[in-house]
N, C-alpha and C positions, 0 to 999 in steps of 0.2 A: 356475555359473549365478547371476546376480545376481537378487536379489530386488526386485520393482516397488517404486517409491516413490511416496508421495502427500504432500501437504502435512500431512496429519494423522497419518500412520503413520511411524514411525522404525525402521529395523532395530534389532533386539536386538544388544546389545553387552555380552557378559559376559567380559571378559578376567580372566586370573589377576592378582591385586593382592597384592603381597607386599613385604616388606622384607628378604627373603632374595635376595640378588644373585648367588647361586651360578649360576643359569641366564641370567645377563645375555649378551646376544648384539648384535651390531651394531657397526659400527665407530664410529659417532657416539656412542652410548651408551658405549662402552668409553673413547673419548678424553675425553669430558666427566667420567666417574667418576674416571678416573686424575688429572685436573686437579683436581677437587673433593678427593680424598684429599690431594693434595700441598698444596693451599691450607689445608686444615683443620689440618694440621700437629700432630695430637693433641689439638686442642680438639673439643668435641662437634661443631661445624659451622664452616665458614670464614666469616670476616667479609666482607661485601660489598665493603668497601674494597679487599681483595685481588684482586678479579675484574678481569680486562682482556680484553675482546673480542677484542684482536689475538692473544691467546694461543690463541684458539680459532676463528680465521678460516676453517680448513679445514673446520669443521662447522657454522659459524654459519648455514648455509643450512637445516639441519634442526633449529634450536634455536628455543626460546621462552624469554622472560624475563618473569615475572609479578610484579607488585607485590602483596604481601599488604596489602590495605586494611582488611579487617575478619577478624581471626582465626577468627570463628565462622561465616563465610558464604563459601564458595568461589565462589558466584555473583558476588561483588564482586571476585575476583581481576582486577587489571588487566594487560592484555597491554602490557608495556613494549617488547618486540620480537617479531617473529614472522619467521622465516627465509624466504627465497624458496622453498624447496621446500615448506614447510608452506603457504604461500599458494598455491603450484601445486596441492597436494592439495586445496585448498579452492576452486579456481576456479569450482565450479558453485554456490558457497554465494551467498547475498545480499551478504554482506559478507566477501570472500576474506582480506583483510588485517585482522586484528582489533587491529593495534597501537593503543593508545591507548582501546580498547574493553574491556569487562568479559567475563568468562567467560559470564556470563548473555546478553550480547549477541549471542553466536555461535549461529547455526543450524546444524544439524549432520544428517548422513545417518542417524545411529544415535543411540540413547538415550544421552544424556551422563551419565547417573547415576553409573556406575562411574568416570569420569573426574573428576567433582566430588567423589566420595568419596575418590579417590587423592590429589588434590590437598589435600584437607582433613586426610588422615592424614599427609601430609608436614609440613603446618603445625603440627599438633597435636602430633606426636611429635618434630619436628626430626630425623627419620631419613630416608635414601633411601627411595623407593618406586619400584618397577618394576611395569609393566602389560605383559602379553604375551597374546597369543592372536590370535584371528582378527579381521579388520577387513573391512568391505563398504561401498563407497559406490556411487553410480551408475556410476561407470567403472572401479572397481578393486576388486579383493579378494585376500587373501593373509593373511600372518602379520605381526605387528608387535612391536617392543619400544619401550616408552616409559619413560625413565628420569626420575624427578623428584627434584631435590636441593634442600635448603633452605640458604640464606644467611642470616646474622645482620646485623643493624644494631642495636648497644647490647644485644646478648646475646639478642635475640629474632628469630625467624624474620620476616624482612621481604621476601625475594625468594625465588623459586623458578627455577631454571633447569631445561630439559627438552629432551630430544632424542627424536627419533622416527626409528627405523630400520623401513623397511618391507621385506617379503621378498615380493614379488607371487607369486601362483599361477602356475604354469607351464601 
């Protein structure tokens, strides 16, 4: 059963947020994580110059790329790329495709606090962050895994890649 929505009330959203990736599930998250590990090649995180979208074309539909504009403000993260599946998930939002917009520009069906904190944790620690738990929107609900990975430019976290795997309720 889906909870009713209003302009003023957001669904609660309290996923597990962790840097322990032992529970990582989902084909897109697994493929992106394997790619990230390969590109980091023993460094704390991979350099953005090694990133190639064509290497990830099979999962690009479920990916996000965000620019870190202000290391202290996740609301200023700028969407460089938003995959078509994510845009489809957001089809009832005022701005379904946030490419070129900031995290703060996006309206959501759920409380975005946990997601903002997870993005901020990835930027601050330069470590992978996984979010998992229940999601609920106007037209869908189930479980999800969101993987957030840091990429460096000049040794600093400058970009985040993210995948979203959803497992709808039956």
